C-alpha positions in Angstrom: -21.3 -7.3 133.1 -21.8 -6.2 129.5 -21.6 -2.5 128.6 -24.2 -1.4 128.0 -26.9 -3.6 129.9 -28.1 -5.4 126.7 -30.1 -8.2 127.5 -33.3 -9.2 129.6 -32.6 -9.1 133.5 -34.3 -11.8 135.3 -33.6 -12.3 139.4 -33.9 -14.8 141.6 -36.7 -14.9 143.9 -36.7 -14.1 147.4 -39.5 -15.7 149.3 -41.0 -14.5 152.7 -43.2 -16.9 155.1 -46.2 -15.1 156.2 -48.6 -16.0 158.5 -51.4 -15.0 155.8 -49.7 -17.2 153.1 -50.1 -20.6 151.4 -48.7 -22.5 148.5 -49.9 -21.5 145.7 -46.5 -19.8 144.7 -45.4 -23.6 144.1 -48.5 -24.7 142.4 -49.2 -21.8 140.1 -45.8 -20.3 139.5 -43.5 -23.2 139.9 -41.4 -21.5 142.5 -39.3 -23.5 144.9 -40.8 -23.6 148.7 -38.7 -25.0 151.2 -40.4 -26.7 154.1 -43.9 -27.0 154.4 -44.1 -23.2 155.5 -47.2 -20.6 154.4 -45.5 -18.5 151.9 -46.8 -15.2 151.8 -44.7 -13.1 149.0 -42.4 -13.9 146.5 -39.8 -10.5 146.2 -38.7 -10.5 142.2 -37.4 -7.7 141.8 -36.3 -5.6 144.7 -33.6 -2.6 145.5 -35.0 -2.1 148.8 -32.6 -2.4 152.1 -34.3 -5.3 153.4 -33.5 -7.3 150.3 -31.3 -6.6 147.4 -32.2 -9.0 144.3 -29.9 -11.0 142.6 -29.6 -11.6 138.9 -30.3 -15.1 138.1 -29.4 -14.8 134.3 -26.4 -16.9 133.4 -24.0 -14.5 132.0 -24.2 -12.7 135.6 -25.6 -14.9 138.0 -25.2 -13.1 141.3 -24.8 -9.3 140.7 -27.3 -7.5 143.0 -29.5 -4.9 141.5 -27.9 -2.4 144.0 -24.9 -2.8 141.9 -26.6 -2.1 138.8 -28.0 0.8 140.3 -24.5 1.7 141.6 -22.6 1.0 138.0 -25.2 0.7 135.1 -28.0 3.2 136.2 -28.2 5.0 132.8 -28.1 2.1 130.9 -30.6 0.6 132.9 -32.7 3.5 133.5 -32.6 5.8 130.7 -32.9 9.4 131.4 -35.2 8.2 134.4 -31.9 7.6 136.2 -31.6 11.5 136.9 -34.4 11.1 139.3 -34.0 7.7 141.0 -31.0 6.6 143.1 -33.1 3.4 144.2 -34.9 1.3 141.5 -38.1 2.8 141.4 -40.5 -0.3 141.5 -40.7 -3.5 144.1 -42.2 -6.4 142.4 -43.4 -9.5 143.7 -46.0 -12.2 143.7 -48.7 -12.5 146.7 -50.6 -15.7 147.9 -53.0 -14.1 150.0 -54.4 -17.5 151.3 -55.6 -16.5 154.5 -56.7 -12.5 155.9 -53.8 -9.7 155.3 -54.1 -7.4 158.0 -56.2 -4.3 157.0 -54.3 -1.3 156.8 -52.8 1.9 154.6 -49.7 2.9 153.0 -48.3 6.5 153.0 -47.6 8.7 150.1 -44.7 10.6 149.6 -45.1 13.8 151.9 -46.5 11.4 154.7 -43.9 9.1 155.0 -41.2 11.6 155.9 -43.2 12.2 158.8 -44.6 8.9 159.9 -41.6 7.0 158.5 -38.6 8.7 157.5 -36.2 6.9 155.4 -39.1 4.9 153.2 -40.8 6.3 150.0 -44.7 6.3 149.7 -46.2 3.1 148.7 -48.6 3.4 145.3 -49.2 -0.1 144.6 -51.5 -2.1 141.6 -52.3 -5.7 141.9 -53.4 -7.8 139.2 -55.4 -11.2 140.1 -54.0 -14.5 138.9 -56.7 -16.9 141.1 -59.4 -16.8 143.6 -61.4 -18.9 145.2 -65.0 -18.1 145.9 -64.7 -16.8 149.1 -62.2 -14.7 148.2 -62.5 -10.9 149.3 -61.0 -7.6 148.6 -61.2 -4.5 150.7 -60.4 -1.7 148.8 -61.3 2.3 150.3 -64.0 3.8 152.4 -67.6 3.5 152.1 -68.9 7.2 151.1 -69.2 9.3 154.2 -66.7 7.6 156.4 -64.9 9.7 158.6 -61.9 9.2 161.1 -64.2 9.2 164.3 -66.5 6.5 162.5 -63.3 4.1 161.4 -62.1 4.9 164.9 -65.3 3.7 166.8 -64.9 0.3 164.7 -61.2 -0.4 166.4 -60.7 -1.5 170.1 -61.6 -0.5 172.5 -64.6 0.4 171.3 -65.6 -1.9 168.8 -69.4 -0.5 168.0 -69.3 -2.6 164.6 -66.8 -4.5 162.6 -64.4 -2.5 160.8 -65.4 -4.1 157.5 -69.0 -2.4 157.6 -66.9 0.9 156.7 -64.9 -0.9 153.8 -66.0 -0.8 150.2 -65.2 -4.9 149.3 -65.8 -6.7 146.0 -64.9 -10.5 144.8 -62.3 -10.9 142.9 -62.1 -12.5 139.7 -58.8 -14.1 137.5 -58.1 -11.4 135.2 -58.9 -8.4 137.4 -56.8 -5.2 138.1 -57.1 -3.3 141.3 -55.2 -0.1 141.4 -54.0 1.3 145.1 -53.0 4.5 145.4 -50.9 5.4 148.6 -53.1 6.6 151.6 -56.2 3.9 150.6 -57.5 1.6 153.5 -57.2 -1.9 152.0 -57.2 -5.5 152.7 -57.6 -9.2 151.0 -57.8 -12.7 151.8 -59.7 -16.2 151.4 -57.4 -17.5 148.5 -56.2 -14.9 146.1 -52.6 -14.8 144.1 -51.7 -12.0 142.9 -48.9 -10.0 140.8 -48.1 -6.5 142.5 -46.0 -3.5 141.1 -45.5 -0.6 143.8 -43.1 1.5 144.6 -40.1 0.5 146.4 -41.0 1.1 149.9 -42.1 -1.5 152.9 -44.2 1.4 154.6 -47.2 -0.4 155.8 -49.5 1.0 158.8 -51.7 -2.1 160.1 -55.4 -0.7 161.4 -56.7 -3.9 162.3 -54.8 -7.5 162.0 -58.3 -9.9 162.3 -56.8 -9.9 166.0 -53.7 -11.7 165.3 -50.9 -11.0 168.0 -49.2 -8.3 166.0 -48.2 -4.9 166.7 -50.5 -1.9 165.2 -50.3 1.0 164.0 -53.4 3.1 164.4 -52.5 6.5 164.5 -50.0 6.2 161.4 -52.7 4.4 159.7 -55.6 7.5 160.1 -53.1 10.2 159.6 -52.4 8.1 156.3 -55.7 8.0 154.9 -56.7 9.8 152.0 -60.5 10.5 153.4 -62.1 12.0 150.5 -61.1 9.2 147.9 -63.6 6.5 148.1 -64.6 3.4 146.7 -61.8 1.7 144.5 -63.5 -1.2 141.8 -61.4 -3.7 140.1 -60.8 -2.8 136.6 -61.0 -5.4 133.9 -58.1 -6.4 132.5 -59.3 -8.5 128.8 -56.3 -9.9 126.4 -56.1 -7.0 124.1 -53.2 -4.6 124.6 -54.9 -1.7 126.7 -53.1 0.7 129.3 -54.8 -0.2 132.4 -53.8 2.7 134.4 -51.0 5.1 134.3 -49.9 7.3 137.4 -46.5 9.6 138.6 -45.2 5.9 139.8 -45.7 3.6 136.7 -47.8 2.8 133.8 -49.0 -0.8 133.3 -50.2 -2.3 129.9 -52.3 -5.6 129.4 -49.8 -7.7 127.3 -50.8 -10.4 124.8 -48.8 -12.8 122.6 -50.0 -15.6 120.5 -46.7 -15.5 118.4 -43.2 -13.1 118.5 -43.4 -9.9 120.1 -41.2 -7.3 119.7 -39.7 -5.9 123.3 -37.1 -3.4 124.1 -35.3 -1.0 122.1 -37.5 1.9 122.7 -34.7 3.9 125.2 -36.6 3.7 128.5 -36.4 0.6 131.1 -39.5 -1.4 131.4 -40.7 -4.7 133.5 -42.3 -7.7 132.0 -44.3 -9.2 134.3 -45.6 -12.7 132.7 -48.7 -14.2 134.4 -49.4 -16.9 131.6 -47.7 -19.3 129.1 -44.4 -19.7 128.0 -41.6 -18.6 125.2 -38.1 -17.7 124.5 -36.2 -14.3 124.0 -33.6 -14.1 120.8 -30.4 -14.5 122.9 -32.0 -17.9 124.2 -33.4 -17.2 127.5 -36.7 -18.9 128.8 -39.6 -17.2 129.9 -42.3 -18.8 132.0 -45.2 -17.8 134.0 -43.9 -16.8 137.5 -40.7 -14.8 135.5 -40.0 -10.8 135.8 -37.9 -9.9 133.7 -36.4 -5.9 133.4 -36.0 -5.1 130.3 -32.7 -1.8 130.5 -33.2 1.1 128.5 -29.8 0.2 126.4 -31.3 -2.9 125.3 -31.9 -3.4 121.8 -35.2 -4.6 120.2 -35.3 -8.5 120.8 -38.1 -10.6 119.9 -40.1 -12.8 122.2 -41.1 -16.0 120.8 -44.6 -17.7 122.2 -44.1 -21.4 122.2 -47.7 -21.3 124.4 -49.9 -18.2 124.4 -48.8 -15.6 126.9 -49.9 -13.1 128.8 -48.9 -10.5 131.4 -48.1 -7.1 132.3 -46.0 -4.9 130.6 -44.9 -1.6 132.9 -43.1 1.5 132.2 -42.0 4.4 133.6 -44.1 7.8 132.8 -41.9 10.9 131.6 
């Protein structure tokens, strides 16, 4: 392993079959999907206990992100190394071919009571593809409280739970910020890029009558009741900040020629959604890739062979 870490890092995807998944991860992003199973997630960057990502870049093939965090944390994270013992983000692609459960993620306080050992889970989505029948549910309608929501669940079933949820039809290019404590669901044929806190804390409130366990009480205890509806943010091709929260800052990134990346003394991640190109060190970057740019990496050009677009993620101070 070069010291300090001085080049962009790409990891092997970790594919996860899901009952709500499909085959878009292969068709749109070039992932190698074994067999005929439906795959819902491809974990691209993970330091979670469920999966430690392994480097796919040639010089360091097989080294895990856990090993990097143990042996090269300051070179990787810069000054943020003082704040994080675990890599701060879990970055993945999702194929919501069918409906994800109606769910909620706890914040950093609630997770200590309800799922000790995990972190809170604030997340953000970028929509790559959506069918006309696709829908995103994000946030409660104004005035919905715990008794109303509970009456939509078994054994009451007074009305469909979706009557309590704000929803919209997603379109490619939408960006959706889901703070912890937000009730949400999606499905009907959506492909997204997701950046989130490193956590797998998910409480299912309703699962479209699938035979999977629910976590009703934990869900109700995690909801931020005053938060209200969440609307999509339009992510055009201009470079602009889409969201800034305590856990990540996400910018819309695009390049028709050469872009300088790194050299800022802070760790970043580049999520490539469209196009392809090559870094100065010879690494090829294409749609479906996620590149971690270590804090100690010097400025390096990425030369677009075809117009490139994506998301550039940073850690706020």
